[in-house]
C-alpha positions in Angstrom: 116.6 105.1 124.5 119.5 106.9 122.8 120.7 110.0 124.6 123.3 112.6 123.8 125.2 115.1 126.0 125.4 118.7 125.0 128.4 120.7 126.4 128.6 124.4 126.1 132.2 124.7 124.9 132.0 127.9 122.8 129.4 129.9 124.7 130.7 132.8 126.7 131.0 132.4 130.4 127.9 134.5 131.1 125.8 132.2 128.9 126.8 128.9 130.6 124.5 127.2 133.1 126.2 126.7 136.4 125.0 124.5 139.2 125.9 124.3 142.9 129.5 125.4 143.6 129.9 126.9 140.1 130.1 123.5 138.3 129.0 123.5 134.7 125.8 121.5 134.2 125.6 118.9 131.5 122.3 118.7 129.6 121.2 115.3 128.5 118.5 115.1 125.8 116.8 111.9 124.6 117.4 111.8 120.8 114.2 109.8 120.4 112.2 113.0 121.0 113.7 114.5 117.9 114.3 111.6 115.6 111.8 108.8 114.8 114.0 105.9 115.8 111.5 103.8 117.6 109.3 101.2 116.1 106.2 103.2 117.1 107.5 106.3 115.4 108.2 104.3 112.2 104.7 102.9 112.2 103.3 106.4 112.7 105.5 107.6 109.8 104.2 104.7 107.6 100.6 105.5 108.5 101.2 109.2 107.7 102.9 108.3 104.3 100.1 105.9 103.5 97.5 108.6 104.1 99.5 111.1 102.0 100.5 108.8 99.1 98.0 106.0 99.0 94.7 106.9 100.7 93.3 108.9 97.8 92.7 105.6 96.0 93.1 102.9 98.7 92.1 102.3 102.3 92.8 99.6 104.9 89.1 99.0 105.8 87.8 95.5 105.1 85.4 95.3 102.1 85.7 98.9 101.2 86.9 99.7 97.8 87.8 103.1 96.5 89.3 103.7 93.1 91.7 100.9 94.1 91.1 97.9 96.4 91.5 97.8 100.2 95.1 97.1 101.1 94.1 95.4 104.4 95.9 92.0 104.4 97.7 92.6 101.2 100.8 90.6 102.2 100.1 87.0 101.0 97.2 88.0 98.8 97.0 87.3 95.1 97.0 90.5 93.0 93.7 91.3 91.5 91.6 89.2 93.9 89.6 91.6 96.0 85.9 91.1 95.4 84.3 94.1 93.9 87.5 96.0 93.1 87.9 97.4 89.5 91.2 95.8 88.4 92.9 96.1 85.0 93.2 92.9 83.1 96.9 93.2 83.5 96.7 93.1 87.3 94.2 90.2 87.3 96.4 88.1 85.1 99.7 89.0 86.7 99.9 85.9 88.9 101.6 87.9 91.6 101.2 87.0 95.3 102.1 90.2 97.2 105.0 90.0 99.6 107.5 92.6 100.8 109.8 92.3 97.7 107.0 92.4 95.1 105.5 95.5 96.8 108.9 97.1 96.9 109.3 96.5 93.1 105.7 97.5 92.3 105.8 100.7 94.3 109.1 101.7 92.7 107.6 101.6 89.2 104.1 100.1 88.9 103.8 100.3 85.2 107.2 98.7 84.6 106.4 95.7 86.8 102.8 95.2 85.5 102.4 96.7 82.0 98.8 97.8 81.7 98.1 98.4 85.4 95.9 101.4 86.3 98.2 102.3 89.2 100.0 105.5 88.3 101.6 106.5 91.6 105.2 105.4 92.3 107.2 105.9 95.5 110.7 106.7 94.4 112.1 107.1 97.9 113.2 103.7 99.3 112.7 104.8 103.0 109.2 105.9 102.2 108.4 102.6 100.4 109.8 100.6 103.4 107.7 102.7 105.9 104.5 102.2 103.8 105.2 98.4 103.4 105.9 98.1 107.1 102.7 99.9 107.9 100.6 97.7 105.5 102.3 94.6 107.0 101.3 95.7 110.5 97.7 96.0 109.6 96.0 92.7 110.2 92.6 91.6 108.9 92.0 89.8 112.2 
């Protein structure tokens, strides 16, 4: 856990916290409480971003298709291959097998990567793309 020490250097003497024998106390705060630096926090962030940016059209439930296919087990899957999903001809014939790099490129600009795709949402922020991809990668169909 990452911690930081806060010293009251500029506070007036009346505002300082004193311990036994008048010694100034040092306050130690775990940074992890304020900043999502742990793997668990990053997964929660990825899930939150997935729900905000992707869940209107996609889910991660097996066999459940919305406007777009389920993204459960997308890593290693051939694009346009989920049974019952309504894919564009462009997606079906793209020949892409999804991995981290292809998802990164696609989520940056879907219609530049696959001309004719029905996917309209892009994720311009690299940290958000990474969090969403990490979340999808963590979801296993097993």
